[in-house]
Each structure stands twice: as structure tokens, then as C-alpha cells.
NUROMI-618301 format. One record per atom (N, C-alpha, C): x, y, z. Coordinates in steps of 0.2 Angstrom, whole numbers, plus 5000, padded with zeros to 4 digits. Example, Ala and Ser with C-alpha at 12.3 -4.5 7.8 and 13.67 -1.06 7.14 Angstrom:
<sites>
506649725039506249785039506649845039506449895035506849955036506450005039
</sites>
This chain:
<sites>
485851504723485451544720485351624722485451664718485451734720484751764722484751794728484151824730483951884726483351884723483051934719483152004723483252054719483352124722482752144726482152124724481552144727481552104734481752044734481752004740482252034745482752054742483352084747483052144750482652184746482352254749481952234755481452184754481052164759481352134765481952104764482252074770482552134774482852184770483052244774482552274778481952284775481452314779481252274785481252204784481052164790481552164795482252164793482752164798482852224802482752284799482752344802482152374806481552354804480952374807480652324812480852264811480552214816480752234823481352254825481452274832481152334834480952374830480652444831480052434836479952474841479352474846478852524843478252494842477752544839477552604843477452654840477252714843476452724843476252784843475552794843475352854838474952834833474752884828474152924830474152984831473653024833473453074827472853104827472553154823472553224826472853224832472853294835473353334832473253394832473753444829474253464834474053454841474553474846474653414851475053364849475053304854475653314859475453304865475953314870476053244874476653234877476753174880476953194888476653154892476753164899476853094902477053094908477153034912476953044920476652994923476453004930476652944933476752954940476852894944476252884949476052814949475452794953475852764959475852804965476252784970475952734975476152674976475952634982476352654988475952654994476252675000475952625005476452605010476252555015476152595022475552585025475352615031475752575036475752615042476152585048475852515050475252505049474852435050475052385045475452405040475552355035475152355029474552395029474152395024474352445018474252415012474452455006473952495003474152555001473652604997473952644992473552684989473852734984473852804987474352844985474452914987474152954981473753004983473453054978473653124981473753164976473853234978473253284975473053334979472653384976473053444974472953464968473353514965473253584968473753624968473653684971473153734967472753774971472253814968472653864963473253884964473553934960473853914954473753844952474053824946473553844940473853854934473453874929472953824926473153764926472753704923472553654929471953634928471753584933471853594940471753664942471853684949471353654954471553634959471153604964470953534963471153504958470953434956471353384959471153324960471553264962471853234956472553214958472953194952473453144955473853114951474453074953475053124951475553114954476153164953476453144946476553194942476853184935476853254931477053254925477053314921477353294914477453344910477653344903478353314902478453274897479153254896479553304893480153314896480653354893481253314890481553344885482053314881482653294886482853334891483353314895483253254899482553234900482453174904482753114901482753114894482953054891482452994890482052984895481552934894480952954899480452914898479852934902479852914909480152864911480252844918480552904922481052934919481452984922480953044923480553054918480053114918479553094925479353034925478853024931479253034938479853014938480253014944480453094946480653124940480853194941480253234944479653224940479053264942478853244949478853184951478653164958479153194963479753194962480253224966480153304967479953334962479853404962479153424966478653384965477953394968477953374975478253314976478253294983478853314987479353344984479953364987480253304991480353254988480653194991481253164986481753134989482353114985482153054981482453054975482352994971482452934974482952924979483052864982482452844986481952884987481352864991480852834986481052834980480552814975480752744971480252704969480452644965479952634960480152624954479652604949479552534948478952504948478852434948478652414941478252444937478052424931477752484927477752464920477452514916476752494915476252544915475552534914475352554907474752544906474552554899474552634897474752654891474752724889473952744888473852804891473252834890473252894885472852884879472752934874472152974875472153034877471553074879471353104872470653124872470353154867470653224865471053254870471353324869472053324866472253264865472953254862473453244866473353224872473853204877473953134878474653114877474853044878475153034885474753004889475052994896475352924897475952924900476252854901476252854909475852804912475852794919476352744921476652744927477052694929476852684937476752614938476652594945477252604949477252634954477852644958477752634966478252654969478152644977478552704980478252724985478652774990478852734996479452734997479652695003479552725010479652785010479552815017479152885016478552885019478052935018478352995022478752985027478953045031479453085027479753055022480153095017479753135012479153135013478753175008478553245011478653295008478453365010478253405004477553395002477353424996477453494995477653514989477853584987477153624987477153674991476453714992476353754985476753764981476653794975476353754970476353684971476053634966475553594969475553574976475153534979474853564985474153554985473753584991473753534997473753474995473753415000473853354997474053305001474153234999473653195003473353135001472953095005473053025002472952975007473152905006472452865006472352825002471752775002471952705001471752665006471952595005471652554999472052514997471852474991471152434992471152404998470452375000469852414999469952475001469352525000469252544993469852554989469752574982469452514978469552454980469352394977468552394977468252424983467552414984467152474980467552524977467252584974467052564967466452584965466152584959466152654956466452674951466452744948465752754945465552814946464952834942465252854935464852834930465052844923464552894919464852944916464452994912464752994905464353014900464653014893464653094891465253104888465353174886465353174878464853194874464853194867465253244864465753224859466153274856465953274849465753334846465553344839466053384835466253354829466753384825466453454823466953504823466753574820467253594815467153584808467653594803467853674803468453684801468753754801468353784795468353854794468053884789468353864782468953854782469253834775469253764774468953724778468953644777468753624770469053584766468953564759468353514759467753534760467153494759467153454753467353484747467353454740467753394740468253384744468653324744468353264748467853274751467553214755466853194753466653134755466053114753465453154757464953174753464453204756464553284756465153304755465253374755465053404762464653464762464453494768463953444772463653394769463253354772463553284775464253294775464653234777464353214784464253144785464053114791464653104796464753154800465353154804465153104810465653064812465453014818465653054824465153054828465253084835465553044840466053074843466453034848466153044855466152984859465952994866466452974870466653024874467153024879466853004886466952944888466652914894467052944900466752974904467053004910466852964917467352944921467252914927467352954933466952944938467052984944467052944950467552944954467652914960467552964966467152944971467052994977467352954983467852994986468152964992468253014997467853015003467953055008467853135006467453145001467353214999467753234993468253184992468753204986468453174980468453204974468253184968468853164963468853104961469353084957469053074950469253114945468953104938469453114933469253114927469653134921470253074920470753094918471353044916471553014922471553044928471753014934471252954936470652964935470152914936470252854931470352864925470552814920471152774922471652804924472252774926472152734933471752764937471552724943471152664942470652664938470352604936470752554933471252574928471652524925472152494930472352534935472852504940472452454945471852474947471552434951471352364948471252364942471052304938471652254938472252284938472852244938473052224945472952264950473152244957472752194960472052194957471652144960471852074959472352064955472651994953473151974959473352024963473852014968473552024975473151984978472851994984473351994990473252044995473752055000473651995005474151965007474151905012474051935019
</sites>
């Protein structure tokens, strides 16, 4: 029995699109893609922790803030794992052989249009880390056991839509009285030895700790 042309078309769709990995649809006019490495480091005593960096005061964006190493994807990278490794090598001035990626973490979509792809990784030898002074003011290590005990403070940031002057109100329900839904951006703040971890770094940290709690250190 001959397959109807309509069914054949459906089968083509299924066979070609089924292997496709889903992306992320955003409504932001300027979507940027970044990758960061969440680096596990083992202390001399054998205890594991995470390495953070405080960004240099001379940087144009997020100067002086605590972050994980990372940056924007470049076409020459080929993939986002390479982006995370490249940026970490540049910021911490360490060879790529000193780094190891262990797993992909959940993608973070920020309200500002940034898609952040975090990767859980490992730095084998901290002595091979010499932070670039133009990008990193300092690095510091916090044990996982201590991080597990921290509860972030949570604050809400309300974001209200502001339509452009030429916005076509006549095309939407309610016109100028349209009931816009306000978005609440929940902000987390961790405080560790006077260091404040917030923003997307805090979100990634929370997610990482939730996953690592399932692997208690013996």
C-alpha cells in the first residue's frame, strides 16, 4: 500500500527533526551566549571546595564583583565547552591541561537576555593558577561543607514593561490600558568572609550545590 503524500511529509519532518536538540526561544532583542566554569579544587588536606574570582576594578562591566571564570562565546570556539576552557585559561593564566570539565549544568536565561551555559569542572593544581591582573583582582576558595551550610538571602526585583513610543497598542487587547504582567527577578545573595556573591553567579552556585549535595565526601 502506497503511503499518502501527506504521511510521507510527516515522516520526513519526524526523521529530520527528531534528532535535533532543542534551543531556547527568547523575546530579548539582543541575546548573548556565554559559558562559565564552576571549578572544583581540592585543598592539601583533601577537602573539596569551589574557586571564585573577584573581577578587576578596571573592567567595564561587573567590576569588583565575585564571579566564576567565563565569558562570551566566539565563533572560533566551535562549542561552549571550549569557550568555558578558553576564558578560564585567559583569566586564571593556567594551561588547559590543568582543567577538566566534569558535567554540563543547567542553562541560565537571565532577564537581560544573556544565556549562560555553566560547566562543572576541576582545577588539578592550584599552584598553576596565576590570575591575570587585568581581569581578576583576587581568587578565593570556599569549602563545599561550608557552602552547604549557607542560606542565601532572597530579595525580589520587580521589572515593569515600558513600551516604546511607536508601540502598536491598537493591535493588543486593552490598547494603552493593556494589563502588562510584571516580572519578578528573584535575587540571591550569599555572604562569605565579607565577599558578596549575587546575580547569575549566585544562581549558578545554588544550582551547583543542589546537585553536589547528592555526592557526600567520604
